[in-house]
N, C-alpha and C positions, 0 to 999 in steps of 0.2 A: 607335708606336701608344700612344695615351693610355689609361691605366688608369682604369677606373670602378669605384666601389664602391657597393654597395647595402646599406643597413641593413635587416636582417631583424628584425622585432619578433615576439615570441612572445606571443600574446594570452591564453595560459593563465596565470592567476594562481595564487598559492599561497594556500591557505586553511587557517587553523589552526582546527581544530574539536575539541572534547572528544569522546573516544570514549565512547559510552554503553553499549555492549554490548547483549546481547539482553534483552528483557523476560522476566520469569518466565513459565514455561509451566505451565498446569494439568495435573494428572495425567490428567484425562479431560475430555471435552467434554460428558458427560452432565449434563443439567439446566443447561447454560450458555447464555449469550446470545452468539451469534456474529455479528459485524458483517461484512458484505460490502461493500467499498468499490470501486467501479469508475469508470473514466474516461469514462463515457457512451459506451462502445464496444460494439457488438453482440457482438463476439467475447468481451469480458470478461463481458458479461451471460450468454452461453452457458456460459462457464467457471464463473461464479457459480452457475448452475443446477445444474451437475454437481457442484460442491463441496458444495452444499446436499444434493443427493441422496445422495452418498457419506457425508457426515457423519451424516445421518439414518439411513441403513442401519446404520452402525456404532454410533451412540450413542443412537438412539431419539429421545426427546423433547428436541429442542434448539430454542431460539427463534432466529430469524434476523432481523437488522435490516439492510436494504439502503439504501445511499446511492450516488447517482451524482453525480459532480462533474467538471466540465470543468476540466482543468488541475490544478494542485497543490491539495490540500485546504487549506482555510483553517484557521488556528489554532482558530477557533470550532468548526468541524466536528470537528477532532481532539479537542477537549475534550468535545464531545457524545458522540463514539464512546467515549471513555474512561469517561464516566459510565454510558452505556447498555450497554456490552458487556464480556464477560469476555475475549474475544479478537477480533481483527479480521484478516480476510484482505483485503489490498489488492492491486489490480492495475491496470496500465495497459495499453493496447493501441494499436496503430497501424493 
C-alpha cells in the first residue's frame, strides 16, 4: 500500500505586541464624563442603558457620551473618546 502524506498548515500566526497594562482608574465617577461605545447592537444598547442607570444611581450627576460603531472603532473615534471622556465602557455583541 502506498503511503500518502498531507501537509497541515496552521493559519494562526504569532503576533508580538507590547503589553500596555490597564489605564488609570478614577477614584469615583462623580462629575465625570462616561463614554458608552457599542457595536450598533440592540443588546449592547440595552446594556448601555442599564450601565447608565446604575452609574447615575450610585454617582449622581454623571455626563454620558454614546457612540455606536459597526465593527472595530477607528483610531479617530478612539482619539475623540479619549478627548471627550474620563472613562469609556466599550462592548460588542452578537
